[in-house]
Structures are given as C-alpha cells and as structure tokens.
DSSP file (Angstrom, degrees, kcal/mol; ACC not computed):
  #  RESIDUE AA STRUCTURE BP1 BP2  ACC     N-H-->O    O-->H-N    N-H-->O    O-->H-N    TCO  KAPPA ALPHA  PHI   PSI    X-CA   Y-CA   Z-CA
    1    1 A M              0   0    0      0, 0.0     2,-0.3     0, 0.0     0, 0.0   0.000 360.0 360.0 360.0 134.1   74.7  117.8   87.8
    2    2 A K        -     0   0    0     33,-0.1     2,-0.4     1,-0.0     0, 0.0  -0.583 360.0-155.9 -78.1 135.7   78.5  117.8   88.0
    3    3 A L        -     0   0    0     -2,-0.3    34,-0.1    30,-0.0    30,-0.0  -0.893   1.6-153.8-113.6 144.9   80.1  114.5   88.7
    4    4 A Y  E     -A   34   0A   0     30,-3.2    30,-3.3    -2,-0.4    32,-0.2  -0.861  29.3 -98.0-115.2 148.5   83.6  114.0   90.3
    5    5 A P  E     -A   33   0A   0      0, 0.0    28,-0.3     0, 0.0     2,-0.2  -0.403  44.9-107.1 -65.0 139.9   85.9  111.1   89.8
    6    6 A C        -     0   0    0     26,-2.1     3,-0.2     1,-0.1     5,-0.2  -0.461  20.3-150.8 -67.3 136.0   85.7  108.6   92.7
    7    7 A D  S    S+     0   0    0      1,-0.2    -1,-0.1    -2,-0.2     3,-0.0   0.427  89.3  54.5 -89.4   1.0   88.8  108.8   94.9
    8    8 A K  S    S+     0   0    0     17,-0.0     2,-0.2     6,-0.0    -1,-0.2   0.607 108.4  31.2-107.1 -15.8   88.7  105.1   96.0
    9    9 A C  S    S-     0   0    0     -3,-0.2     2,-0.6    23,-0.1     5,-0.2  -0.750  72.0-111.4-137.2 178.5   88.6  103.2   92.6
   10   10 A D  B >  S-B   13   0B   0      3,-2.5     3,-1.0    -2,-0.2    -3,-0.1  -0.878  96.9 -33.6-116.7  94.8   89.7  103.2   89.0
   11   11 A N  T 3  S-     0   0    0     -2,-0.6    -1,-0.1    21,-0.2     3,-0.1   0.857 123.6 -45.6  61.4  38.5   86.5  103.6   86.9
   12   12 A G  T 3  S+     0   0    0      1,-0.2    13,-2.1    20,-0.1     2,-0.4   0.387 121.2  93.2  92.1  -4.5   84.3  101.8   89.3
   13   13 A Q  B <   -BC  10  24B   0     -3,-1.0    -3,-2.5    11,-0.2     2,-0.5  -0.932  53.8-159.6-125.0 146.7   86.5   98.8   90.0
   14   14 A I    >   -     0   0    0      9,-2.7     3,-1.8    -2,-0.4    -5,-0.1  -0.928  12.2-160.7-122.9 104.0   89.1   98.0   92.6
   15   15 A A  G >  S+     0   0    0     -2,-0.5     3,-1.7     1,-0.3    -1,-0.1   0.851  86.4  56.9 -56.6 -42.5   91.4   95.3   91.2
   16   16 A R  G 3  S+     0   0    0      1,-0.3    -1,-0.3     2,-0.1     3,-0.3   0.667 107.4  51.2 -68.9 -12.8   92.8   94.1   94.5
   17   17 A Y  G X   +     0   0    0     -3,-1.8     3,-2.1     1,-0.2     6,-1.1  -0.044  68.8 124.6-108.8  30.2   89.3   93.4   95.7
   18   18 A G  T <>  +     0   0    0     -3,-1.7     4,-0.5     1,-0.3    -1,-0.2   0.745  69.2  61.4 -60.0 -23.4   88.2   91.4   92.7
   19   19 A H  T 34 S+     0   0    0     -3,-0.3     2,-0.6     3,-0.2    -1,-0.3   0.563  94.6  71.0 -80.7  -8.8   87.3   88.5   95.0
   20   20 A V  T X4 S-     0   0    0     -3,-2.1     3,-2.0     1,-0.2     4,-0.4  -0.922 130.7 -32.3-113.0 108.7   84.6   90.7   96.7
   21   21 A D  G >4 S-     0   0    0     -2,-0.6     3,-1.7     1,-0.3    -1,-0.2   0.864 114.7 -63.6  50.8  40.5   81.6   91.5   94.6
   22   22 A N  G 3< S-     0   0    0     -4,-0.5    -1,-0.3     1,-0.3    -4,-0.2   0.738  91.4 -66.2  56.8  27.1   83.9   91.3   91.5
   23   23 A G  G <  S+     0   0    0     -3,-2.0    -9,-2.7    -6,-1.1    -1,-0.3   0.617  83.0 164.1  76.7  12.6   85.8   94.4   92.7
   24   24 A V  B <   -C   13   0B   0     -3,-1.7     2,-0.3    -4,-0.4    -1,-0.2  -0.457  42.9-115.9 -66.6 132.1   82.9   96.8   92.4
   25   25 A C     >> -     0   0    0    -13,-2.1     5,-1.2    -2,-0.2     4,-0.6  -0.542  19.7-159.3 -70.9 125.7   83.6  100.0   94.4
   26   26 A F  T  45S+     0   0    0     -2,-0.3    -1,-0.2     3,-0.2    -2,-0.0   0.766  86.2  62.9 -77.1 -25.6   81.1  100.4   97.2
   27   27 A K  T  45S+     0   0    0      1,-0.2    -1,-0.2     2,-0.0    -2,-0.0   0.920 121.6  18.6 -67.4 -42.8   81.7  104.1   97.5
   28   28 A C  T >45S-     0   0    0      6,-0.1     3,-1.3   -16,-0.0     5,-0.3   0.335 104.2-118.3-109.6   6.5   80.5  105.0   94.0
   29   29 A N  T 3<5S-     0   0    0     -4,-0.6    -3,-0.2     1,-0.2    -5,-0.1   0.828  72.7 -57.3  58.6  35.0   78.5  101.8   93.3
   30   30 A G  T 3 <S+     0   0    0     -5,-1.2    -1,-0.2    -7,-0.1    -4,-0.1   0.553 116.7 108.9  79.5   7.6   80.7  100.9   90.4
   31   31 A K  S <  S-     0   0    0     -3,-1.3    -2,-0.1     2,-0.2     3,-0.1   0.747  72.7-139.0 -87.8 -24.8   80.1  104.1   88.5
   32   32 A G  S    S+     0   0    0      1,-0.2   -26,-2.1    -7,-0.1     2,-0.3   0.430  74.1  87.2  80.5  -2.7   83.5  105.7   89.0
   33   33 A K  E     -A    5   0A   0     -5,-0.3    -1,-0.2   -28,-0.3    -2,-0.2  -0.947  59.2-156.8-131.3 150.1   81.9  109.0   89.6
   34   34 A L  E     -A    4   0A   0    -30,-3.3   -30,-3.2    -2,-0.3    -6,-0.1  -0.942  23.0-132.7-125.1 148.4   80.5  110.8   92.7
   35   35 A P  S    S+     0   0    0      0, 0.0     2,-0.3     0, 0.0   -33,-0.1   0.453  92.7  48.7 -78.2   1.5   77.9  113.6   92.9
   36   36 A Y  S    S-     0   0    0    -32,-0.2   -32,-0.2     0, 0.0    -2,-0.1  -0.926  96.5 -96.6-136.6 161.1   80.2  115.5   95.3
   37   37 A D        -     0   0    0     -2,-0.3   -31,-0.1     1,-0.1   -34,-0.0  -0.690  29.9-164.4 -80.1 114.8   83.8  116.5   95.4
   38   38 A P        +     0   0    0      0, 0.0    -1,-0.1     0, 0.0   -32,-0.0   0.544  52.9 112.0 -80.4  -4.7   85.6  113.8   97.5
   39   39 A S  S    S-     0   0    0      1,-0.1     2,-0.1     2,-0.0    -2,-0.1  -0.413  72.9-128.3 -70.5 145.2   88.7  115.9   98.0
   40   40 A P    >   +     0   0    0      0, 0.0     3,-2.2     0, 0.0    -1,-0.1   0.033  45.0 161.9 -85.2  29.9   89.3  117.0  101.6
   41   41 A K  T 3  S-     0   0    0      1,-0.3     3,-0.1    -2,-0.1    -2,-0.0  -0.288  77.5 -12.3 -54.4 118.8   89.7  120.8  100.8
   42   42 A G  T 3  S+     0   0    0      1,-0.2     2,-0.4    -2,-0.1    -1,-0.3   0.521  98.6 143.3  70.9   3.6   89.2  122.7  104.0
   43   43 A Y    <   -     0   0    0     -3,-2.2     2,-0.6     1,-0.0    -1,-0.2  -0.644  34.3-163.2 -82.2 128.5   87.7  119.7  105.7
   44   44 A I    >   -     0   0    0     -2,-0.4     3,-0.7     1,-0.2    -3,-0.0  -0.954   7.8-155.4-111.7 116.9   88.7  119.4  109.4
   45   45 A E  T 3  S+     0   0    0     -2,-0.6     2,-0.8     1,-0.3    -1,-0.2   0.915  92.4  37.0 -59.9 -45.8   88.1  115.9  110.7
   46   46 A N  T 3  S+     0   0    0      1,-0.1     2,-0.6    -3,-0.1    -1,-0.3  -0.593  70.9 157.0-106.0  71.1   87.7  117.0  114.3
   47   47 A N    <   +     0   0    0     -2,-0.8     2,-0.3    -3,-0.7    -1,-0.1  -0.172  49.0  81.2 -92.5  45.4   85.9  120.3  113.8
   48   48 A F        -     0   0    0     -2,-0.6     2,-0.4     0, 0.0    -2,-0.0  -0.924  66.8-137.5-137.0 164.8   84.4  120.3  117.3
   49   49 A E        -     0   0    0     -2,-0.3     2,-0.2     0, 0.0    -2,-0.0  -0.969  20.2-119.7-125.6 142.9   85.6  121.2  120.7
   50   50 A W        -     0   0    0     -2,-0.4     2,-0.1     1,-0.1     0, 0.0  -0.516  30.9-116.2 -74.5 145.0   85.1  119.4  124.0
   51   51 A S     >  -     0   0    0     -2,-0.2     4,-2.7     1,-0.1     5,-0.2  -0.395  31.4-106.5 -71.2 162.9   83.4  121.3  126.7
   52   52 A E  H  > S+     0   0    0      1,-0.2     4,-2.4     2,-0.2     5,-0.2   0.896 121.7  50.6 -59.0 -41.3   85.5  122.0  129.8
   53   53 A Q  H  > S+     0   0    0      2,-0.2     4,-2.3     1,-0.2    -1,-0.2   0.923 111.3  47.3 -64.3 -45.0   83.5  119.4  131.8
   54   54 A E  H  > S+     0   0    0      1,-0.2     4,-2.5     2,-0.2    -2,-0.2   0.910 111.7  51.3 -62.3 -41.9   84.0  116.7  129.1
   55   55 A R  H  X S+     0   0    0     -4,-2.7     4,-2.5     1,-0.2    -2,-0.2   0.918 110.7  47.8 -62.4 -43.8   87.7  117.5  128.8
   56   56 A L  H  X S+     0   0    0     -4,-2.4     4,-2.4     2,-0.2    -1,-0.2   0.896 111.8  50.1 -64.1 -40.7   88.2  117.2  132.6
   57   57 A E  H  X S+     0   0    0     -4,-2.3     4,-2.2     2,-0.2    -2,-0.2   0.904 111.6  48.3 -64.3 -41.3   86.3  113.9  132.6
   58   58 A I  H  X S+     0   0    0     -4,-2.5     4,-2.5     2,-0.2    -2,-0.2   0.923 111.7  49.2 -65.4 -44.5   88.4  112.5  129.7
   59   59 A E  H  X S+     0   0    0     -4,-2.5     4,-2.3     1,-0.2    -2,-0.2   0.913 111.3  49.8 -61.4 -42.6   91.7  113.6  131.4
   60   60 A A  H  X S+     0   0    0     -4,-2.4     4,-2.2     1,-0.2    -1,-0.2   0.907 111.6  48.6 -63.2 -41.7   90.6  112.0  134.7
   61   61 A E  H  X S+     0   0    0     -4,-2.2     4,-2.4     2,-0.2    -2,-0.2   0.906 110.5  50.8 -65.1 -41.0   89.7  108.7  132.9
   62   62 A Q  H  X S+     0   0    0     -4,-2.5     4,-2.3     2,-0.2    -2,-0.2   0.896 110.7  49.1 -63.9 -40.0   93.1  108.7  131.1
   63   63 A E  H  X S+     0   0    0     -4,-2.3     4,-2.4     2,-0.2    -1,-0.2   0.904 110.5  50.9 -64.7 -41.4   94.9  109.2  134.3
   64   64 A M  H  X S+     0   0    0     -4,-2.2     4,-2.3     2,-0.2    -2,-0.2   0.911 111.1  48.2 -62.5 -42.8   93.0  106.4  135.9
   65   65 A I  H  X S+     0   0    0     -4,-2.4     4,-2.6     2,-0.2    -2,-0.2   0.914 110.5  51.4 -64.1 -43.3   93.8  104.1  133.0
   66   66 A A  H  X S+     0   0    0     -4,-2.3     4,-2.3     2,-0.2    -2,-0.2   0.907 110.9  48.1 -61.9 -42.1   97.5  105.0  133.2
   67   67 A R  H  X S+     0   0    0     -4,-2.4     4,-2.6     2,-0.2    -1,-0.2   0.916 112.2  49.1 -64.0 -42.8   97.6  104.3  136.9
   68   68 A A  H  X S+     0   0    0     -4,-2.3     4,-2.5     2,-0.2    -2,-0.2   0.896 111.1  49.9 -64.1 -40.5   95.8  100.9  136.4
   69   69 A E  H  X S+     0   0    0     -4,-2.6     4,-2.2     2,-0.2    -1,-0.2   0.913 112.0  47.7 -64.5 -42.2   98.3  100.0  133.6
   70   70 A E  H  X S+     0   0    0     -4,-2.3     4,-2.6     2,-0.2    -2,-0.2   0.919 112.0  49.7 -65.0 -42.2  101.3  100.8  135.8
   71   71 A E  H  X S+     0   0    0     -4,-2.6     4,-2.4     1,-0.2    -2,-0.2   0.917 111.4  48.7 -62.2 -43.3   99.9   98.9  138.7
   72   72 A N  H  X S+     0   0    0     -4,-2.5     4,-2.5     2,-0.2    -1,-0.2   0.881 111.0  51.0 -63.6 -38.0   99.2   95.8  136.4
   73   73 A W  H  X S+     0   0    0     -4,-2.2     4,-1.6     2,-0.2    -2,-0.2   0.918 110.2  49.4 -65.1 -43.1  102.8   96.1  135.1
   74   74 A R  H  <>S+     0   0    0     -4,-2.6     5,-3.2     1,-0.2    -2,-0.2   0.914 112.6  47.2 -62.6 -42.8  104.2   96.2  138.6
   75   75 A I  H ><5S+     0   0    0     -4,-2.4     3,-1.5     1,-0.2    -2,-0.2   0.927 111.2  51.1 -64.1 -44.5  102.2   93.2  139.6
   76   76 A A  H 3<5S+     0   0    0     -4,-2.5    -1,-0.2     1,-0.3    -2,-0.2   0.785 114.8  43.8 -64.6 -27.0  103.2   91.3  136.5
   77   77 A N  T 3<5S-     0   0    0     -4,-1.6    -1,-0.3    -5,-0.1    -2,-0.2   0.175 114.1-115.0-104.3  16.5  106.9   92.1  137.1
   78   78 A N  T < 5 +     0   0    0     -3,-1.5     2,-0.5     1,-0.2    -3,-0.2   0.869  65.1 147.2  53.7  43.5  106.7   91.3  140.9
   79   79 A I      < -     0   0    0     -5,-3.2    -1,-0.2    -6,-0.1    -2,-0.1  -0.927  53.4-111.8-109.8 132.5  107.5   94.9  141.9
   80   80 A E        -     0   0    0     -2,-0.5     2,-0.1    -3,-0.1    -5,-0.0  -0.360  32.3-115.9 -62.7 134.2  105.9   96.2  145.0
   81   81 A P              0   0    0      0, 0.0    -1,-0.1     0, 0.0   -10,-0.0  -0.424 360.0 360.0 -65.0 148.4  103.2   98.9  144.4
   82   82 A Y              0   0    0     -2,-0.1    -2,-0.1    -3,-0.1     0, 0.0   0.463 360.0 360.0 -84.7 360.0  104.2  102.2  145.9
C-alpha cells in the first residue's frame, strides 16, 4: 500500500503542541504517513447544490435576520423604527 506524507505534522510530531499528548499528530497517529493522498487536488469543498426550495428558505431567513439586526441597532441607538 502506498503511503503519503502527513500534511499536518513533521514526521508524526507537531512541536507547537508538545504540551498535548507530547505533540503526537492526531491525523496520522504519530506515524507521519497517511494511507491516502491528503492534497486537495480536484476537491471541491461544497460540491453540492441547494434545491430551489432550500435556497428560498435560506434567503428568507437571511432577510429576516438582517431586518431583526437593523431593528435592534435602531432601538440601541434610540432611532425610531420606520
């Protein structure tokens, strides 16, 4: 099996975390190698699309939050709500 260098540590140790479990890398369990390629080649973090209904619900919620924040700001600054 091909092993790849861990992208989080230096040979299984993370010096700045020496105070936590002696700096052992949790990603590779202190081995410094991973059984998979950790590079993000071609990886798309958000590789999904919202359905139209989900998108509309999210937009409505964001608008509601924005209105509530503006109203709270107006109240905090003694400005009459419109």
